[in-house]
N, C-alpha and C positions, 0 to 999 in steps of 0.2 A: 771435341778436340783433346781435352784433358785425358780422357780415357784412351784415346788412340796413342797419345804420347806415352802414357804410363804403361800401356801394353807392349810397346815397342822397346822402350829403354827404361832403365832404372836410374834415376837421377837423385843424388843426395839432396834433400831439401835445403840443407844449410849451404851447400855449394851453389845451388840455384839462387837462393836469396842473396848470397854474397856477390854473385855475378851481376845482379841488378843493383845492389847497394854499392856503387862505385866509390862513394865517399866514406864508407865504413861508419855510418851514423847509427846503424842498428835498426833503422826504420826506412820504409820506402815511401817516396812521394809520387805524385802523378808524373812529375818531371823525370824521375828515375825510370818509370815504366816507359814513358815516351822515348827517352834516350836509348834504352835497351831494345825496344822494338825497332827504332830507326836503324840501329846497327845491324839488324837482320834484314834491312832494306824493305821494311814494311811500313807504310805510311797511312795509318788509319785516320779517318776523319775524327775530329775532336770529340764529337758525340760518342762514337764507338769507344774511343780511348777512355772517356769518362765512365761509360757503362762498365767496361772491364775493371777499372779501378774501384768502382763502387762495389763490385762483387768481392773484391779483396778487403776493402775497408769496411768491415761489418759494423764497427762502432761509430763510424762517420766522424772520426776525429782528424781527418785529412792526412793521416799517416797509417801505413800498414806495418804492423809489428810482425816479428817472425812467427808468432803463434797464429795470427790471422792469415799469413801467407801459407803456412802449412795446412791450415784448415781448408783453404781455398784450392790447393793443388792436390791434396790427398784424396784418392777415390773413396767413395762411400764404402764402408766395410759392412758386410752382411752380418747380421746378428745370429744367423743360424749356426 
């Protein structure tokens, strides 16, 4: 899904992060993800939401920093 989105539109990473970080805390919580997804009228089961969040929260500290967010949404770059 990430690749399809990236191929169709170019979104500024900071703008995307800020859209999810409604409280301007500088980090994202699972509740921020839940609220953002619900606004898109998507209601994932809790297990799927947690799996998505774990993909972003690489250091497992229960918050997603901007750097973790960018790493998760940026397509892999070819080294060639």
